[in-house]
N, C-alpha and C positions, 0 to 999 in steps of 0.2 A: 887847364892847367897850364895849357902854353897860351892862350888869351889872358889870362891872368899874369902871367910871367911876362909876356909882352906888355900890356900895360902899365905892371910894375916894372920894369923896368927905363917906363917912361917916367919916372917918379908920382906913377897916377896910383891913389889908394882903391883898394880891391881887396872884396872879400869873394870866397871862391868857399860854395856850402856842397860838404861832402856826405850823402845817405849814411854812407858805410861807416863803422866803426876806428875803419883802416883805411887805406890804399889799398884796395880791391890786390890782388897778385892771385890773377886771372889769365885764360889762355884763349885772346882774343886775337888782337888782328898781329901779326910779327914779320910784317916789312916796309922797312924804310924805303922810299925810291930814291934818287939820288936828288931832286930839288928841293926833298924835304927837310934832305942831312943840311945841305945849301942854309936853308932858312935857319932852321935850329943854331949854323955856328956864329948867329947875329945875339945869340947867351954863349958866352964865352966858357970854351972848355965842356960844357950838353954834350955835343958831337961826339968830339974825342971820348969821355964817359960811357957814352952810350956802343960807340963802338968797341970800346975795352969789353963790354958785357956777349957784345953779339958776336955773329960770322959775318965776315965779307965775303958775298956772291956776285962773281964781276962777270959769269954767268949764270944765264936762264936758259932751259929747256921745254922745246915742246917733245910730246914724246908720241908715241903708238902702241899701245899696250901689248900688241902682239910683234910686232916688228922692229920697238925699240927707239932708239930717237932721231925724229926727222928731221929738228933745226937745234942748234945749242947759240944762241941769243949773245954777242959779245958785246957789254958794255963800255968796254975799251972806246966803242965807237963813242963816245960821247965826250971825249978825255979834255975834246975844246969848250966843254956847251955846260961844262959841273963840274965841282971841282973832289965828287966823289962819285966817279963813274962805274957804282957799283949799286946793287939792292946791300941794304944790312938786314942781316937776319936779327931781330929779337924784339922780346915782343914786350910789347906798349904799356905795362906795367913797368917794367923798367925806365923805360921814358917819365913816367908821372914821377915818379917817386927821387929821378936826378931831378927833375924842377919843383919839387916838395921841398928838397933842400935851398932852393935856391929863391923862393917864394920866401920860406919860414924866417929866410934872415934878414926882410927889409922889416923895419917899422911900419910901412905902412900900409903893409898886405897880410891879411891875415887867412885859414885855412880852418875852418868848423865839420867837424868829424860828428855824425848823428845826427845830422842837419838836412830834413827833408823838404824841397822845394816841392809844394803841392800846386802854388797857385799863385797869379802874378797877377799886377793892376795899374795902374799909372794914373797920372793927371797930367798937366801942361807942362810939370817941370819937375817932378819925382816918382820913383818908378817904387813898388812895392811888392818885396813878394813873405809871401804868405809861408811860413816854413815849421814843420815839425820837427821839434829840440827832445831832448832829454828831459826838458823841464817842461812841454807841451808846448803847443800849437804858439806861436807867434808872429808877428811882421818884422820885416826889414824892409829900413827903403835904402834908396840910392839916388845917386843921376841919372845912372842906365844900367841896366842888365841886359847882359847873354844871357839868352836858355842854351846851354850844349847839356841838354840831359837827358837825349838818346833818344831813340824812333820813339818812344812814352809819351815824349816831352810832356809833360804836367803843365810846363811854360808854352808854349802851343795850344792847347788841349785850352788853355784858359782864356790864351785870344780869342778866339775860333777860328784859329789860321787852319786851312783844309790840307791833306796827306796825302791828294790825289794821286793816284799811281795803282800798279797789279802786285799781288801777289803770288809766289809762284807755284804751280801744284808738287813740285815736290819740297819736303824737307832738307838739309843737310844737316851728314851725320860727322861730329869731325873726332879723331883718335891720336890722344899722346902716345909713344910709346918708344920705350930705351931704342928696340930693335934696329939694325942697322942695316935698313938697306942697301945703303953704298954698297955692303959687304960681294949682294946677290945680283944686281943691277948697275951691266955695262955703263959706264962712262954717267952716271946720275950725278947732277950737279944739286946745287943744296934749292935751290925752285926747279920742280917740274910738270907740266899741264900735263896728264897722260890721257889721251882720248881712247873713247873704246864706242860701239856702236852699243853695248848693253852696262858698262859697268864704266864709266870714264869716273878719273881721280884728281885729287892734286895734294901729290909728295911737297912737304915742307922741313925742311933742317931750320933745328936754332939751338941754342946749346947748347942741351942735355937731349934733346930727343926729337924724334921727327913727327910731324906732323900728317896725318891724314884724311880729307877733306870727301867725302865719298855723298851721292846725292841716295838718296831714300829710295826703295823700288813702292809703285804703286799699289797702297794697299793695304801698306805697313804700320804698325800701330806702333806708337812712340814707345813701350813697352817691350816691343819683338826688335825695333832699330836697335835698341840699348842692353837688349839681354846677352850676356857673355858667348855665352856659344855661338851668335849670327854676329860679333864681332869679330871673336876667333876665325868664324869662316870667311869673314871678308879679308883680313888683312892675310890671314892662310893664300888667299889667292895674287895677293899683290905678288907672292914670293912663290913657286910653290913648294912643296914639301914640307912634311910632319913635323909642328911643333907648335908652342905654346907661349903667345905675346905676351910681354910685359905690357898691361894696359894703364901707366897711370893718372889719364884723364878721359872722359868721355864726355862728349856735350851733343843734343840735336836740336835745331832752331829752323824757326822758318825765314824764308826769306825774300823780301820787299825789295820792287824796285815805285821809291816814291819822291816825290818834293816837293816844296809848298811854293805858293806859289806870289808868296813875295817871304823874303829872312828881316824885315825890320816892320815894326806895326808901333809908330812913336818913339818912343825913348828905351823899347826893350827887342833885341835883334838876336835871331837863333842864328846859329853855327852847328855842324859835323851832323848826327845821323838826328839832330833834332831838326835840323832843316832837310837833309837831304840819306837817301838810303839805296841803298845797292848790292847786287853780291857779289859774293867775296871776289869773283876772279878778276884776280887782276891786281887786285891787293891795291882798290883804290880807294879804300872806304878811309881809312884812320886819314891816311893821308891826304883824302881830300880836307879831312876837318880840320888838319892841320893850319892846311892853306886858310882855310875859311878864318884859321885865328887870326894868322898873321897878316893876311890881308885887312878885318876888323880893324884889327889892336892898331895901327897904321893909323886908318881913316879918323876912330875913338880918339887915337891922342891930339889930331890936329883938332877936332870939334871943341877938344877939351881946353886946348892949350889957347882959343879962340886963332888957330891959324885959317877956319874953313868953318861953313856955316851945316847944319845938323842933315841938310840936305846931303854934303856929301856920301853918308851913310847910305842912299838909296841908291849908290852909283857900286855900294859892294855890294845887293841883290843880283844888282845887274851883269856885274862878272863873275860871284860864283855860281849864279842860280847858271848861267852858260855852261860853265866850265858839268857840273850835275847833269846837267842832260844830253850836250854836245859831246862830250868825251867822256867822262864817268863812267855811265847806266850804258854810253853806246859802243863804248868799247866791254864793260863786262857783261851786256848781252850775246855781244859778237864770241865773246870766248865761253861763252856756256854753250850757243850755238854749237861751236866750230869742236867742242871738248864730244857732244852729244852726237855727232853727223851718222846717220843709219845707214846714208843709201854707198854704199863702195865706190861710183862712181865721183860723185862730188868730195870724199871723205880723199879723195887719189888726187884730184884739181885740187884740192885745199892744201895739201900735202904739197904736189910740185907745186901753189904757188908759192907757200912758203919758203920752199929752198931757193925758187930764183931772186926773190927779195935779201934773203938772208945773203947769198953768192955775188950780190951788187951793196958796195957799200954804203954807194947813195942809197938807195932807197934803204936798205939797213938803220942807216944810221935816220931818216926820214922815222921809220915804224917805231925806231926805237923813242927816237924824241915825243912819239902818241904816244907809244907804252908805259914811258917811264914816266909820264905827265910833266914834261918839259915845253911840252908844245903847249899846253894848256893855260901855264901860267902865262907866258908869252902872248898867250893870242886874248885872255881874258887883261892884259894891260889894254889894250888897244880897245878894249867897251869903255863907252864914256856913260 
C-alpha cells in the first residue's frame, strides 16, 4: 500500500492485488519508528491521521523480569534528527486503511480485492501476474511489478529467487489482553523488552489492549501453547496474583531470519517480507518494508519518467539488502540474545553496559539512531 501510494502520488498508474475480500484487521506489527513517520509525512495528512489512532511512546524500556527497569531510553535525544522523536504505537492495519482511502481517490489507481497473485513471468518489456479472482484465474499485465506478498511470496518463488537463512528453534506466542499491566508493574512504558533467563517477554501497548509476546518452550505443541489454561498461566506469571485475563486475540508463528540474494529480476522487484524477514524484537520488520517501498517508488518514478535508466533499480537491492543484513537482522538477533541470556555474570555485564550507554547523552543518541533505524537510512544513502 505504501509503494502503491508513493507511485500513484507521482501520477503513475498502479494496481494493487489483495488476496482478502477486504483489508484485514490483524494484530501484526504495531510500532512505527521515527524515520518511518518522517517518510509518511510525504503523504499530506497521513502521519497525523495515524497519530490520532495510536499512542505516542516518547520512551521505551529494557527491563529485568525480577529486578524491574534496567534502562529507560528517551527518544527526545533524537529531536534534532527527526520530526517525530518517539515511537508510535498503532497497528499496521490502521495505516493500510488510511492509505486505501487515499489510493482509491485517484482515477489512475485500482485496489482489487479477492485477487490473489499466484505467479509471475515477464518479457523484455512487460510483466504478467497470474491472479486468482472470483471469476477464476486470469493474467494481468503491466510494465513493472512489485512483489510485496509476504514471506511465502508467490512472486519470489515463481522467479526462483532463493530465500536463504534460518528458522529459529522456538515459535513466538502473541497474546492481546485488556488487562492493564501498567497498574501493577512500576514505571512501565508503552514499549518494554523484559529479560529473563527462563522466559523473556515483550510488553507493548496499543490503543485498546496490551500485547504480550512470549517464546514457546521446548517440546510444546501448537495446541498446548494455545490452550486457554496455558495462556492464563503464562499471563499470570507476568503479574503475580489470582485473576482471569481477558484475552481478545492469540496467535503463534514461526520466526525466520532470511534475506533474498537479489530484490530485482528484470521488471519484477521484491519488497518487505517477500525480500527479507527477521524476528520481531525491535519492531523493524514493518518499518523496514515501508522504507523499502519509499526507496523503490522513488527510483521507479525516475525510471518511469525517463530521468534514469533501469539500472538504477539495482541500487535499490544494494541499498536495502545491506540494511536488512547489517542493521535489521543484526539488531533483531542481538535483542534476542540479550533477552534470553542465562549466565548471571553476562546478564549483569549487559545491564551495566546499557546503563553506562544510557547515562552518556552522546552514546545514548548513537544507540537510539541505530535502534530507531535512522542510522540505517542514512548509511543506505551512501551505497552506490
